[in-house]
Every structure is written in C-alpha cells, then in structure tokens.
KOLMIPA-510739 format. One line per 8 residues: number of its first residue (from 1); their letters; for each residue y, x, z of C-alpha. Coordinates in nm, 2 decimals. Layout:
! KOLMIPA-510739
NUM	A	Y X Z  ...
! end
This chain:
! KOLMIPA-510739
1	MARTAAKS	-4.23 -9.14 2.37  -3.99 -8.99 2.63  -3.65 -8.96 2.48  -3.47 -8.63 2.43  -3.10 -8.61 2.56  -2.82 -8.59 2.29  -2.57 -8.33 2.35  -2.33 -8.58 2.35
9	DLFDVNDD	-2.56 -8.77 2.65  -2.52 -8.46 2.86  -2.13 -8.43 2.83  -1.82 -8.54 2.56  -1.81 -8.23 2.35  -1.43 -8.39 2.23  -1.36 -8.38 2.64  -1.16 -8.04 2.71
17	TGSRGYSA	-1.01 -8.13 2.97  -1.18 -7.88 3.20  -1.08 -7.60 2.98  -0.69 -7.73 3.00  -0.72 -7.60 3.32  -0.86 -7.29 3.30  -0.73 -7.01 3.07  -0.62 -6.63 3.07
25	KDIEVLEG	-0.35 -6.69 3.27  -0.57 -6.82 3.54  -0.70 -6.46 3.60  -0.52 -6.27 3.84  -0.57 -5.89 3.87  -0.50 -5.73 4.24  -0.33 -5.40 4.24  -0.27 -5.10 4.45
33	LEPVRRRP	-0.36 -5.24 4.81  -0.30 -5.61 4.79  -0.69 -5.66 4.77  -0.71 -5.51 5.11  -0.43 -5.76 5.24  -0.60 -6.09 5.05  -0.98 -5.96 5.20  -0.94 -5.76 5.51
41	GMYIGGTD	-1.29 -5.85 5.61  -1.47 -5.65 5.34  -1.29 -5.31 5.44  -1.29 -5.36 5.80  -1.48 -5.65 5.89  -1.28 -5.90 5.95  -0.93 -5.98 6.15  -1.10 -5.99 6.51
49	ERALHHLA	-1.00 -5.73 6.79  -1.32 -5.53 6.68  -1.14 -5.47 6.36  -0.79 -5.44 6.49  -0.97 -5.11 6.69  -1.15 -5.01 6.37  -0.80 -4.93 6.24  -0.74 -4.66 6.52
57	SEIIDNAM	-1.03 -4.54 6.45  -0.99 -4.43 6.12  -0.70 -4.25 6.17  -0.88 -4.05 6.45  -1.18 -3.99 6.28  -0.93 -3.83 6.01  -0.82 -3.63 6.30  -1.15 -3.56 6.38
65	DEAVAGHA	-1.25 -3.42 6.10  -0.98 -3.13 6.09  -1.15 -3.04 6.41  -1.47 -3.03 6.35  -1.40 -2.84 6.05  -1.24 -2.60 6.20  -0.87 -2.68 6.14  -0.75 -2.80 6.42
73	NWIEIVLE	-0.87 -2.78 6.81  -0.63 -3.07 6.98  -0.55 -3.42 6.90  -0.30 -3.63 7.06  -0.37 -4.02 7.09  -0.01 -4.21 7.22  -0.07 -4.57 7.28  0.36 -4.70 7.29
81	PDNILTVR	0.43 -5.06 7.40  0.43 -5.31 7.10  0.10 -5.21 6.97  0.24 -4.87 6.80  -0.03 -4.60 6.82  0.05 -4.21 6.72  -0.24 -3.98 6.62  -0.11 -3.60 6.56
89	DNGRGIPT	-0.33 -3.32 6.54  -0.26 -2.96 6.43  -0.48 -2.94 6.16  -0.40 -2.78 5.76  -0.16 -3.11 5.74  -0.27 -3.35 5.41  -0.11 -3.19 5.11  0.26 -3.27 5.02
97	DPHPKFKP	0.27 -3.16 4.66  0.24 -3.37 4.33  -0.08 -3.49 4.25  -0.19 -3.29 3.92  -0.32 -3.66 3.81  -0.04 -3.89 3.93  0.26 -3.68 3.91  0.54 -3.69 4.03
105	KSALEIIF	0.37 -3.90 4.32  0.24 -3.64 4.60  -0.11 -3.66 4.70  0.03 -3.75 5.06  0.14 -4.13 4.86  -0.18 -4.14 4.68  -0.40 -4.13 5.00  -0.24 -4.37 5.20
113	TTLHSGGK	-0.13 -4.60 4.88  -0.44 -4.57 4.70  -0.83 -4.72 4.74  -1.07 -4.47 4.72  -0.87 -4.10 4.75  -0.87 -3.85 5.00  -1.05 -3.52 5.01  -1.40 -3.60 5.07
121	FQQGAYET	-1.56 -3.62 4.78  -1.53 -3.27 4.69  -1.78 -3.08 4.89  -1.53 -2.72 4.91  -1.22 -2.98 5.14  -1.51 -3.07 5.40  -1.83 -2.95 5.52  -1.87 -3.25 5.69
129	SGGLHGVG	-1.65 -3.58 5.74  -1.71 -3.92 5.89  -1.51 -4.05 5.59  -1.72 -4.07 5.25  -1.53 -4.42 5.10  -1.17 -4.30 5.07  -0.99 -4.61 5.18  -0.96 -4.54 5.58
137	SSVVNALS	-0.63 -4.45 5.54  -0.50 -4.63 5.25  -0.65 -4.96 5.42  -0.50 -4.89 5.79  -0.12 -4.86 5.59  -0.24 -5.16 5.36  -0.29 -5.40 5.74  0.02 -5.21 5.92
145	EWLEVEVA	0.33 -5.42 5.96  0.45 -5.04 5.87  0.35 -4.65 5.91  0.47 -4.35 5.92  0.35 -4.04 5.85  0.48 -3.69 5.93  0.31 -3.34 5.76  0.41 -2.99 5.92
153	RERNLWGQ	0.27 -2.80 5.68  0.33 -2.41 5.53  0.67 -2.43 5.80  0.79 -2.70 5.65  0.81 -3.06 5.78  0.80 -3.37 5.50  0.75 -3.79 5.61  0.73 -4.05 5.44
161	RYERGVPV	0.71 -4.46 5.57  0.56 -4.77 5.43  0.59 -5.11 5.51  0.28 -5.31 5.42  0.13 -5.08 5.20  0.44 -5.01 4.99  0.60 -4.67 5.01  0.99 -4.80 5.12
169	TKLKDMGS	1.14 -4.42 5.11  1.05 -4.13 4.90  0.88 -3.81 5.08  1.16 -3.65 5.24  1.19 -3.31 5.29  1.26 -3.28 5.66  1.35 -2.90 5.66  1.15 -2.63 5.84
177	VHNRRGTT	0.98 -2.61 6.15  0.86 -2.30 6.33  0.50 -2.35 6.58  0.39 -2.66 6.42  0.15 -2.79 6.21  -0.10 -3.06 6.15  -0.01 -3.45 6.04  0.10 -3.72 6.27
185	VRFKPDVK	0.06 -4.06 6.26  0.22 -4.36 6.36  0.15 -4.70 6.24  0.20 -5.11 6.41  -0.06 -5.32 6.27  0.04 -5.62 6.10  0.07 -5.98 6.30  0.02 -6.15 5.99
193	IFGPDAHF	-0.30 -5.98 5.92  -0.45 -6.01 6.28  -0.20 -6.23 6.50  0.06 -6.21 6.72  -0.19 -6.19 7.03  -0.40 -5.87 6.88  -0.30 -5.59 7.08  -0.49 -5.24 7.11
201	KPSRLYRA	-0.66 -5.22 7.44  -0.59 -4.87 7.66  -0.97 -4.91 7.84  -1.14 -4.90 7.48  -0.92 -4.65 7.32  -0.97 -4.44 7.58  -1.33 -4.47 7.59  -1.35 -4.39 7.20
209	ARSKAYLF	-1.11 -4.09 7.29  -1.34 -3.95 7.54  -1.68 -4.01 7.32  -1.50 -3.81 7.05  -1.45 -3.48 7.35  -1.80 -3.55 7.43  -1.92 -3.50 7.03  -1.73 -3.22 6.93
217	RGVEIRWS	-1.69 -2.95 7.20  -1.45 -2.75 7.04  -1.16 -3.05 7.06  -0.93 -3.10 7.30  -0.81 -3.47 7.30  -0.44 -3.56 7.50  -0.49 -3.95 7.57  -0.14 -4.06 7.65
225	CAPELIHS	-0.03 -4.46 7.71  0.23 -4.65 7.88  0.19 -4.76 8.25  0.28 -5.10 8.16  -0.01 -5.14 7.91  -0.27 -5.07 8.18  -0.42 -5.39 8.35  -0.39 -5.36 8.73
233	NDTTPAQD	-0.79 -5.37 8.75  -0.80 -5.13 8.50  -0.87 -4.77 8.59  -0.78 -4.62 8.26  -0.52 -4.30 8.33  -0.21 -4.31 8.15  -0.25 -3.94 8.04  -0.56 -3.72 8.08
241	TLHFPGGL	-0.65 -3.39 7.85  -1.01 -3.45 7.79  -1.22 -3.14 7.69  -1.61 -3.13 7.70  -1.77 -2.80 7.67  -2.13 -2.92 7.77  -2.10 -3.16 7.50  -2.35 -3.43 7.51
249	SDYLESTI	-2.49 -3.28 7.83  -2.22 -3.28 7.99  -2.17 -3.69 7.92  -2.55 -3.75 8.06  -2.47 -3.57 8.35  -2.16 -3.79 8.44  -2.34 -4.10 8.35  -2.68 -4.03 8.56
257	GKASTVTP	-2.47 -3.90 8.85  -2.67 -3.91 9.16  -2.97 -4.11 9.02  -3.29 -3.99 9.05  -3.47 -3.88 8.74  -3.87 -3.79 8.63  -3.79 -3.45 8.52  -3.53 -3.25 8.73
265	RPFAGRID	-3.34 -3.12 8.39  -3.26 -3.31 8.11  -3.42 -3.20 7.77  -3.11 -3.17 7.60  -3.02 -2.84 7.30  -2.81 -2.80 7.02  -2.88 -2.66 6.65  -2.67 -2.54 6.38
273	SKDKGIVE	-2.90 -2.55 6.02  -2.62 -2.42 5.84  -2.81 -2.52 5.51  -2.92 -2.89 5.67  -2.69 -2.95 5.97  -2.60 -2.99 6.32  -2.84 -3.15 6.61  -2.72 -3.18 6.93
281	WAVTWSPS	-2.94 -3.42 7.16  -2.95 -3.49 7.53  -3.18 -3.73 7.71  -3.37 -3.78 8.03  -3.58 -4.06 8.19  -3.45 -4.27 8.49  -3.60 -4.58 8.60  -3.34 -4.67 8.83
289	LDPFMNSY	-3.12 -4.70 8.51  -3.07 -4.91 8.22  -3.20 -4.77 7.95  -2.98 -4.68 7.68  -3.02 -4.48 7.31  -2.60 -4.37 7.17  -2.65 -4.20 6.84  -2.39 -4.06 6.61
297	CNTIPTPQ	-2.30 -3.95 6.27  -2.02 -3.68 6.24  -1.85 -3.84 6.56  -1.90 -4.19 6.40  -2.11 -4.42 6.62  -2.40 -4.59 6.48  -2.45 -4.86 6.72  -2.77 -5.01 6.47
305	GGTHDNGF	-2.89 -4.66 6.45  -3.02 -4.55 6.13  -3.25 -4.23 5.99  -3.17 -4.01 6.26  -3.26 -4.22 6.55  -3.58 -4.28 6.36  -3.62 -3.96 6.34  -3.54 -3.88 6.71
313	RSALAKSL	-3.79 -4.15 6.88  -4.05 -4.04 6.66  -4.02 -3.70 6.74  -4.05 -3.74 7.11  -4.38 -3.93 7.02  -4.55 -3.71 6.82  -4.44 -3.43 7.07  -4.59 -3.57 7.39
321	RAYGELTN	-4.90 -3.72 7.27  -4.96 -3.37 7.11  -4.93 -3.21 7.43  -5.12 -3.44 7.57  -5.40 -3.37 7.33  -5.37 -3.04 7.43  -5.45 -3.08 7.78  -5.75 -3.30 7.71
329	NRKAPQIT	-5.55 -3.63 7.81  -5.77 -3.91 7.64  -5.49 -4.20 7.74  -5.22 -3.99 7.51  -5.29 -4.11 7.20  -5.20 -4.45 7.29  -4.79 -4.33 7.36  -4.54 -4.48 7.06
337	AEDVMSQA	-4.19 -4.45 7.05  -4.16 -4.77 7.21  -4.31 -4.58 7.56  -4.05 -4.28 7.55  -3.78 -4.53 7.53  -3.83 -4.80 7.73  -3.68 -4.57 8.06  -3.47 -4.33 7.85
345	QAMLSIFI	-3.12 -4.25 7.84  -3.01 -4.10 7.54  -2.72 -3.90 7.33  -2.79 -3.79 7.01  -2.52 -3.66 6.75  -2.56 -3.49 6.39  -2.34 -3.35 6.16  -2.43 -3.33 5.78
353	RDPQFQGQ	-2.32 -3.36 5.39  -2.28 -3.70 5.25  -2.35 -3.93 5.52  -2.47 -4.25 5.36  -2.37 -4.56 5.62  -2.47 -4.93 5.56  -2.10 -5.03 5.51  -1.72 -4.96 5.56
361	TKDKLSNP	-1.78 -5.04 5.91  -2.06 -4.76 5.91  -2.24 -4.91 6.16  -2.61 -4.74 6.08  -2.70 -4.48 5.92  -2.94 -4.42 5.59  -2.97 -4.10 5.47  -3.38 -4.03 5.45
369	EAQRLVEG	-3.28 -3.62 5.47  -3.13 -3.73 5.82  -3.49 -3.88 5.99  -3.65 -3.52 5.83  -3.39 -3.28 5.99  -3.37 -3.47 6.37  -3.76 -3.51 6.33  -3.80 -3.18 6.27
377	VIKDHLDH	-3.54 -3.04 6.55  -3.64 -3.22 6.76  -4.03 -3.19 6.77  -3.99 -2.81 6.76  -3.77 -2.75 7.08  -3.96 -3.03 7.30  -4.29 -2.86 7.20  -4.18 -2.56 7.37
385	WLADSPND	-3.98 -2.76 7.63  -4.28 -2.89 7.77  -4.48 -2.55 7.70  -4.18 -2.40 7.93  -4.23 -2.65 8.22  -4.59 -2.75 8.25  -4.50 -2.95 8.54  -4.23 -3.14 8.44
393	ANKLLTFT	-4.43 -3.19 8.08  -4.72 -3.33 8.33  -4.43 -3.56 8.50  -4.30 -3.74 8.20  -4.67 -3.74 8.02  -4.79 -3.93 8.29  -4.50 -4.16 8.35  -4.49 -4.19 8.01
401	IEQAEDRI	-4.86 -4.32 8.01  -4.76 -4.58 8.22  -4.53 -4.74 8.03  -4.78 -4.74 7.78  -5.06 -4.94 7.95  -4.78 -5.16 8.07  -4.71 -5.23 7.73  -5.07 -5.30 7.63
409	RRRQEKEV	-5.11 -5.50 7.96  -4.80 -5.74 7.88  -4.96 -5.73 7.50  -5.30 -5.88 7.66  -5.15 -6.15 7.87  -4.89 -6.26 7.56  -5.23 -6.33 7.42  -5.31 -6.58 7.67
417	SRQSATRK	-5.26 -6.92 7.51  -4.93 -7.15 7.54  -5.11 -7.45 7.73  -5.26 -7.19 8.03  -4.94 -7.08 8.02  -4.81 -7.40 8.10  -5.07 -7.51 8.38  -4.94 -7.13 8.55
425	LRLPGKLA	-4.58 -7.23 8.57  -4.65 -7.50 8.85  -4.36 -7.75 8.66  -4.56 -8.04 8.56  -4.34 -8.27 8.64  -4.02 -8.07 8.52  -4.10 -7.89 8.25  -4.19 -8.07 7.90
433	DCSSGSPE	-4.35 -7.78 7.72  -4.34 -7.77 7.31  -4.71 -7.79 7.12  -4.64 -7.50 6.90  -4.79 -7.17 7.05  -4.53 -6.98 6.84  -4.23 -6.83 7.03  -4.02 -6.80 6.73
441	DTELFLVE	-4.02 -7.12 6.64  -3.97 -7.32 6.96  -3.61 -7.39 7.17  -3.59 -7.45 7.57  -3.33 -7.72 7.64  -3.21 -7.66 8.01  -3.04 -8.00 8.09  -2.86 -8.12 8.40
449	GDSAGGSA	-3.05 -8.38 8.61  -3.31 -8.59 8.54  -3.14 -8.83 8.41  -3.04 -8.64 8.08  -3.32 -8.52 8.10  -3.52 -8.81 8.06  -3.31 -8.88 7.73  -3.36 -8.56 7.59
457	KQARDRNT	-3.75 -8.56 7.69  -3.71 -8.85 7.41  -3.51 -8.70 7.15  -3.67 -8.39 7.14  -3.95 -8.26 6.83  -4.21 -8.24 7.07  -4.42 -7.93 6.84  -4.10 -7.73 6.86
465	QAVLPLRG	-3.87 -7.82 7.17  -3.92 -7.79 7.53  -3.70 -7.97 7.81  -3.63 -7.82 8.16  -3.42 -8.06 8.39  -3.22 -7.87 8.61  -3.09 -8.01 8.94  -2.71 -8.01 8.92
473	KILNVASA	-2.52 -7.65 9.00  -2.78 -7.38 9.06  -2.70 -7.04 9.25  -2.37 -6.86 9.16  -2.58 -6.52 9.10  -2.25 -6.32 9.03  -2.16 -6.39 9.40  -2.49 -6.47 9.59
481	AAGKLAQN	-2.67 -6.22 9.82  -2.93 -6.04 9.64  -3.19 -6.24 9.85  -3.12 -6.62 9.73  -3.18 -6.51 9.39  -3.54 -6.48 9.52  -3.54 -6.76 9.72  -3.38 -7.05 9.48
489	QELSDLMQ	-3.67 -7.24 9.37  -3.44 -7.36 9.07  -3.38 -7.03 8.96  -3.78 -6.95 9.02  -3.86 -7.26 8.78  -3.66 -7.10 8.52  -3.77 -6.77 8.53  -4.12 -6.89 8.54
497	AIGCGTGD	-4.06 -7.09 8.27  -3.89 -6.83 8.02  -4.16 -6.59 8.14  -4.00 -6.26 8.02  -3.92 -6.10 8.36  -3.56 -6.01 8.50  -3.32 -5.72 8.47  -3.48 -5.35 8.41
505	KFREEDLR	-3.81 -5.56 8.34  -3.68 -5.78 8.06  -3.96 -5.79 7.80  -3.77 -5.96 7.46  -4.19 -5.99 7.32  -4.24 -6.21 7.63  -4.00 -6.50 7.53  -4.20 -6.77 7.51
513	YGKIIIMT	-3.88 -6.96 7.35  -3.73 -6.83 7.04  -3.41 -7.02 7.18  -3.27 -7.07 7.54  -2.99 -7.39 7.44  -2.78 -7.46 7.75  -2.73 -7.88 7.68  -2.43 -7.98 7.97
521	DADVDGAH	-2.24 -8.28 7.97  -1.94 -8.23 7.78  -1.66 -8.25 8.13  -1.52 -7.98 8.36  -1.84 -8.03 8.59  -2.10 -7.96 8.34  -1.83 -7.66 8.20  -1.93 -7.52 8.53
529	IASLLVTF	-2.31 -7.56 8.51  -2.27 -7.41 8.17  -2.09 -7.10 8.33  -2.32 -7.07 8.60  -2.59 -7.06 8.38  -2.44 -6.79 8.16  -2.35 -6.58 8.43  -2.71 -6.63 8.57
537	FYRELRGA	-2.81 -6.48 8.21  -2.56 -6.20 8.22  -2.67 -6.05 8.51  -3.02 -6.08 8.52  -3.16 -6.16 8.17  -2.86 -5.99 7.98  -3.12 -5.88 7.71  -3.16 -6.24 7.63
545	IEKGRIYL	-2.80 -6.26 7.53  -2.77 -5.92 7.37  -3.07 -6.03 7.16  -2.91 -6.34 7.05  -3.14 -6.60 7.25  -2.88 -6.81 7.43  -2.71 -7.06 7.30  -2.47 -7.35 7.41
553	AMPPLYKL	-2.51 -7.65 7.29  -2.18 -7.92 7.16  -2.26 -8.27 7.30  -2.01 -8.52 7.17  -1.76 -8.65 7.47  -1.66 -8.99 7.26  -1.80 -9.19 7.01  -1.58 -9.33 6.82
561	THGSKTIY	-1.63 -9.71 6.59  -1.51 -9.93 6.33  -1.69 -10.19 6.13  -2.02 -10.01 6.07  -1.85 -9.63 6.07  -1.97 -9.44 6.37  -1.84 -9.10 6.39  -1.84 -8.87 6.75
569	ARDDVQRD	-1.58 -8.62 6.88  -1.62 -8.30 7.10  -1.30 -8.37 7.30  -0.98 -8.48 7.29  -0.82 -8.27 6.99  -1.10 -8.39 6.78  -1.07 -8.73 6.89  -0.72 -8.72 6.76
577	EIIKKEFK	-0.79 -8.57 6.44  -1.06 -8.79 6.34  -0.91 -9.11 6.43  -0.59 -8.94 6.18  -0.78 -8.88 5.91  -1.10 -9.08 5.89  -0.98 -9.38 6.00  -0.70 -9.63 5.82
585	ANAKVEIS	-0.40 -9.67 6.01  -0.34 -9.93 6.25  -0.74 -9.97 6.23  -0.84 -10.10 6.60  -1.07 -9.79 6.66  -1.33 -9.88 6.95  -1.36 -9.55 7.16  -1.64 -9.48 7.46
593	RFKGLGEM	-1.66 -9.19 7.64  -1.95 -9.05 7.77  -2.01 -9.00 8.15  -2.21 -8.78 8.06  -2.62 -8.73 7.84  -2.75 -8.94 8.04  -2.58 -9.24 7.89  -2.67 -9.16 7.57
601	NPSQLKET	-2.99 -9.27 7.42  -3.21 -9.04 7.28  -3.09 -9.11 6.89  -2.79 -9.08 6.98  -2.84 -8.77 7.16  -3.10 -8.62 6.89  -2.89 -8.68 6.63  -2.56 -8.51 6.77
609	TMKPGMRT	-2.66 -8.25 6.99  -3.07 -8.18 6.91  -3.15 -8.19 6.58  -3.12 -7.86 6.38  -2.91 -7.91 6.04  -2.69 -8.21 6.22  -2.63 -8.00 6.57  -2.34 -7.76 6.63
617	LLKVVIAD	-2.46 -7.45 6.83  -2.27 -7.17 7.03  -2.41 -6.84 7.05  -2.36 -6.66 7.37  -2.28 -6.28 7.28  -2.14 -5.98 7.47  -1.88 -5.75 7.23  -2.08 -5.38 7.23
625	DDKVETED	-1.71 -5.19 7.26  -1.61 -5.50 7.60  -1.91 -5.42 7.74  -1.67 -5.29 8.05  -1.46 -5.53 8.02  -1.67 -5.79 8.03  -1.84 -5.68 8.33  -1.49 -5.70 8.50
633	LVERLMGK	-1.39 -6.05 8.38  -1.72 -6.16 8.54  -1.71 -5.97 8.88  -1.32 -6.12 8.89  -1.44 -6.53 8.79  -1.73 -6.54 8.95  -1.76 -6.26 9.20  -1.74 -6.26 9.57
641	KPELRFQY	-1.36 -6.17 9.63  -1.15 -6.52 9.55  -0.85 -6.33 9.59  -0.98 -6.18 9.21  -0.99 -6.53 9.06  -0.68 -6.64 9.21  -0.53 -6.35 9.08  -0.63 -6.42 8.73
649	IQEHAQFA	-0.51 -6.78 8.76  -0.20 -6.63 8.87  -0.21 -6.43 8.53  -0.34 -6.65 8.31  -0.14 -7.00 8.38  0.12 -6.96 8.11  -0.15 -7.04 7.87  -0.25 -7.35 8.09
657	KDIDV	-0.08 -7.66 7.94  -0.11 -8.05 7.93  -0.46 -8.05 8.18  -0.56 -8.41 8.33  -0.63 -8.35 8.67
! end
C-alpha cells in the first residue's frame, strides 16, 4: 500500500526561518518617477543607444503634436556639446496654472513628474497625437541628469528646472514676453542610466527631423548642431531648414532620384476623411532599387508595420486583381500582396484618434479601424488611377504578374527534395549536408579549413547540422571588383549551398537552413575570416542578416584542467576570471591553448561550440536606425580605400590597450 506523506514529511511546521526573513517591511513601494529609473527598459526598451534616442523622439513628438493640431508651424532642434538637446516650438505652451486636482502644483510640473499625465487622454485637447500613454515627458525627465523647461504663454514666460526627475526650483515667473509663445525643453540624459559613452548622434537626429518634416507638410523644422559634434565623414549639415510642401511625394522623389521606374509617375495622394482620419501615401516600383515600406501613424514610425500597413498592401493587391479581371487577363487572379510589394518603394502615413501601439516604443500599430480606413481609401483611389491611365496600368499589371509567376516558380523549385538539391550543388567532397527536410530546424556551419571541417563533421548532429569547410580567407567583397565575385569558386559554392539568391534577388523562403553559423578559430586570423564572411553576407545576402539567420559561434581558446575538473574559456579575460573563481587559490591549473578548431577532438567541439543548449551563439544584426552609419563603417573598414582604415585606426587608437603582438 502506498504511503501518504505527512505534512511534517514535506516541511517542518515549526520552522519559521523563511517567514522571519520576509515581512511587511520588505515590501517596497516605488513612488513618483523612481520606477522609471529602476526599470528604464519597461518605458524606453532598454538603456542602449536606441533607447537614448527614444528620449529625443518623445520630446520631438510632443512638439509635432502641437504642429499637427494646427497650433505650431515651426519646431527647432538644437544639439549642443556635452550631449545636451533642446527642442522648441511655437505652439500653445504647456499650461502653467495650478492643476485642479493637485493644487498648488502646476499642470506643467504634473506633466513632467507624474506618469500617465498629459493632454492627450481628453478628446478636446488633441484630435490626433503620437502620445497616448502620458509617460513621454515624465520618462525623459526621470532619465535626465537635468531638464529645464520654459513656457511662453499668454505673453508671459515661465520656467522650472528638474534633476533626475525631481523639481529643484519652483515654477518661476520670468516676466512678460512679446512675440513669443510655445514650449522649450532642454535636457541632458543621465550618464548613470546610459553610461558615459552614450551620445546623441547628429546623423540620427537629423534623419528623424527630416522624416517629421516630410510627414507633416505644414511644419518647418529648424535643425542646428554644434559643428564639432559632426564626424569628418558625416554629411549631416550643422544647420538646415526642413520644409517639404509635397510631403511623402517629395520624400519618394528624393529617394528614387533618377532610377527608372515601371510607371513614369508614382501613385500618391492625401485624403482627409475628417470623421475617420487622414491617409497620405506615395508608392512607385523600381526594380533597380531595394524595395522598402515605411509606415507611420501620427508621425510615429512603425517599423514593424501593423494594421495600416496591412490595409495598404491588401488594397493594392485587390485593386490590381480587379483591373486585371476587368481587362480579361487570366493571370490576374494569382496576384498577391507579396507580388505587388516585392519591388515597391512605398511610404504610408496616417493620422487617427486614439492610436493603439504595441508597447511604449510604438513599433507596431494595432487599431483594426486603421486597416479598414487605409484599405478603403487606397483601393478607391488606385481603381481611379488605373482607369485614368491605361498605359501605366497595363505596365504595372504586367510587371506584377511577372513577380507572381516568379514566386510560383520558386515555390515549385523548393518542392524538389533536399537530396536531389544536394546532388545539384557539385560539392560532394565538401558539403556534408544534413538529412532533415525542414529548413527551419537545420543549421549550416561554415568552418575554416579541412582539418576543422573534419572535426565538425564528426561532432555534428547529422539530422539537423550541415558543415561546409572553406579554404582559409575568402574574397573581400567590399573591395573586390564586381567581376571577381562571380569568378570566385569558394563564394560560388557557398551561395549554391545556401540556395537563396543574392542582392535584390534574395529569397528568404529559399534558404536551405534556418541558421547559418560562422565557426572560426578563436584567434586573430579566425576573427579576420569571420569579418570577411560577415562582410559578404552584409553586401550580398543582407536579407539573411535582417531576417536573423546569421550567427557567430564562440569556440573556446583555452582548456583549464585541475584534477577531474575541466572548464573552457573563450579568451584571456575569461580564463583569468575562471581561474580566480572556479579553482582554489594556489591550485596548479593546467592551461591548454587551442591553436585552432582542428586541434579540438569532436567531443570537445560538440560540447563547447556546436550542441544547442551548451554552446554560445552571437546573432549578427543591423540596427534599424543606424543603417547609414553601418554602411559607412563597413566601407571604412573593409572598402577599397586604405586611407579610411588608417584614419579609423588613428581615431580609435586610444581604445586599444595591452594588445599582444
């Protein structure tokens, strides 16, 4: 008969050790803005560079809301030395009278010191706005070393200063002013939150300012930056006035330049449906350029799209299908939104009441009514646009059907079995393929040399892991002539093994592996080979990076042994930390240094570098808002001009310390 455990078998009912260490005094209540400083990631997504620039976005968005509401026609953005940013507008000015609920505190102080406060909850203050949580100004204040605000309102100037979210002065009456109105916010992000090396980047702020000016054609944005803050290779102007009466059409025209397009004129327009919202769009099709879809809601970028984005894509596809059926084109019904957008360059901006974003960082719009609004407006106007221009309509329809046929052909090719695909690769002596037929579950390891390749082939999981050995250092595609890439057998083999096309012909659905893992020796030569491979993927298969498919393996450099205890270390720093923490003082630790992956036996390589759950992988990513800077860095370090590399080394020599030559 099974024994039933008594209560005392499970825990000692007389033992109150746990309760003595946990009582009401241990319950902490965070007041004011302290939660923001304790957990900034909850409010701005982290403390990295992207989060730092999110502070600027919050204040600029507040000024833009005044402009969109019709109360301001210019905004001034000034970046000063010492990481100080000023944003000024000529709007109504934040109310400074005592708040009826929190007297004697002013409404201004409540806005800057209280979460979930502001003028965007009520329907009357703003018809549309980018702020909806009421945390923007207060979060910026909380995460700033200091913040100063001045308000010119009703011919009087008021000012207040805060330090780390706390008022250090009362709201001061600074006297009467004439010919001035609006709000000025000047602040310095707190180095205790973001670190001493975090700084606003002029190029990033300037791009954001330009996009705001394009998104709302009625505003003039005055940009100013201290010249010493602009990098010598940076084309960002120290001063500029940004005003684009044509809105998104102006942006698309400047982006497309002289590139050839399928239709001579873009499909663009702006509709103010007063009861539902405003929709503005501009789209063209140029096979010679990379496709893009930039969408916004109330001037807030939505890089992950959302319901407005879905409505736009759906409307284009439905309208083109309908036109094709009207002209008796039998292939029109196969058109999908993917076919319409695969070679499109598009901009979409909407203004609606009560936008609902996913999270405070507002990357994706989720209002269902936004999809209905955009789809209805776009389809109606594209129907008329196609009917009015039959020549352009036929060109666009033919082009889109070609994209659809290409998609269908690729899908049919993909249905060929993995085994037959492997035989086509002409790599029987090199590529050790895996047996799984599901790309999402598979991994391709790129290793340097046959020796490392031999160990990796024995260490792998044959079902899901493939291995492709490479002969040493591959071609540097950033500095090589265009013809050399096609002639390089090593890269040709690699592209065939991956199977997804390059450049603008990249097709994620044709990737033969879910992860592509660069696995090189943990030394300088290995790092160089890894950098060459990353450059190749960045230049030729950027889509693979953007889709999160490229990884770097982290093999160990050292094996530390004492008695029966063995630990691996990736570098000198980790080696010293392990010796100090994991082994007893004065223990004679045997230190073995691997000269390369080929020196590791298969079991060691599997245990440390290849087996999921035990290994460490670094994902290669491109920051969304730093693409221009990333391109500049790749060109400087890997491009054709050695003088740019030399300059970079000179500029960053101060950061290189204790390097063993």
